[in-house]
N, C-alpha and C positions, 0 to 999 in steps of 0.2 A: 502491501498500498506505500501513497504518497507521504504520508506523516512520518514511517519510517526509513525514508530516502532522506526525506529532509528536515532538520529541522522547525519546530513550528511554534507561530503566537498568536493566537488573535490579537485584535485591537480594534477598540472601540474609542473613535475619534469625536471631538466636538460634542461630548454629552451634555453642554451649555447649552445646546440648539434644541431643547424637548421637540419641540412645534417643527424640526426639518427631518425627522427622523427618520429613518426608511425599515431600520430594522427595532425590532423593541430588547428594550435590553435583556428577555428572558428566552427570544431566538438567541440572540448572542452568547447566551450561558449554555441555552441543546449546544449548538453547536461547537462549542467547545469541546462541553460533554464528551458526544461525539466521537469527536475527533481525540480528545483526552488529551490537551493540549491546554495551557493559561490562559486566562482570557483577560484580560487591560482594558479593565472602563477610561479613557483620559479627556484631560479638556488644557490647555497648551495654557490658558486662563493661571491655573493652578499649580502647573508646570510637573506636571503627574507624568510626564514627557522621559522625566530623569529615571524614572521604577522602568520606564519599556525600555530604554537603550540600557540599561546596565542588566535586564533580563535576555537580551538580545544579543551583548559583550558572553555572556555565562552559555548562553547556550553557542556560540558559535565556537566556543574557548572548550566549550569540552567536545564538539564536533574535531578539533581538530589534535587534542589531547587521546 
């Protein structure tokens, strides 16, 4: 499966724009659970993107080692 071949992380961006959402949080959580990946809900306004950058770095480092 694709998940085993490539490290994956599911990120919902712009969570502050609720009225423009195309995917509801429950749908995102379910997809993350189905794919067995970590899910992050972020908005640049609160600097949540740092968590994602760290997580991606960790995933890449795991693949390299």
